[in-house]
C-alpha positions, 0 to 999 in steps of 0.5 A: 499500500506504501513505500517511502524513504527518508533522507539526509543531505551531508552537504546542506544538512537538509532532511527530507522524505518522499512517499507514494501509495495506492491510498489517498493523501499519503503525505497527510499521514506518513511524512514527518521532518523537522529542520536540524532534527531529522525526518520520519516516515509512519506508514502501513495501517498508519498511526500518524503520532508516531512521526510526531513522537519520533521527532520529539524524541529526536529533538531531545538529542537521541539517536535514530536508534534510540528514538525508535526503540523509545517510540515503538516500546510505548506505543500500541498495536506496533505489530501493524506499524512501519517506522523509519527514522533518520537523525542529524548524524545520518544515522537511521533505524526502521521498524517494520511489524509482523503484520505489515501488509502483503510483501513488506520490506526495508533497507537502512544505510547511512543518511537514507532509509526506505521501506514498504508493504504491499510491495510487488517484490521485497527488493524495492527498499534496497533499490531505492537506497541504492538509487539515493546513494547513486544520485547527486544533486539536491536532496529533493532530486535524489529522493525523487530518483529513489521513487522513480527507481522503486516504480521501475523495479515494480513498485507497489503490487497495484497502482499508486494514487498519491505521493508526497515530498517534504523537505526542511532546511534551516527554518521552522517551515518546510522548504518544500512540501509538494503533494499529489493526493489523488490521481488516476495517472502516476503521482510520482511523476506529478510530484516530479514535475511540480519539483521541476517548476518549484525548485528554481523558485524555492529559495526566493520563497524563503527570501520573501519570508524573511525580507520581502524588500529583497525578494525578486519578482513574483512573477504574476499579472501586474507585478512590476 
């Protein structure tokens, strides 16, 4: 039903997460990230509280592994949950409960971790991490490369209908939060196209938030 990846950029310190699912609005329930702290994916029979609780533990200085043990150890119905965490040092940790749906698998590495359920095959997470590590450029590009690699390797057992990309950098708001909440086409392609449009303007939106007097043209009708 869902496959996702959390990642950390060593060069910029950015954190991010990308996700796709056959369910609607998957990013609303599964994507969590906080600047300077880490990124989390909470999925499979999803409990969104696990995402926020994991970030809370990371904010106390716990490692990904420590945060995972703390959150899972104090949660209920964890046999049904998948939780992935990457911390500020690039450490990763994954929990996949034995009641995760269908073919489920996971792959953890330094700076990236991927997992999925109801997959076409159990190689998908490994393919995602490999694609992330083999790619270059912006963290958003690398996360999308991982999602496309998952599709090429078979993706879910059925069609995916929603996807999301979440990035954080130095501020308390997301650097990018792109979502396709439902489509009969490919939601990962939709997110990729949105990223191609948004990325060249991304830093301008940060400037507009911090200092509107230094902001470039807004590029809308009537803007001089």
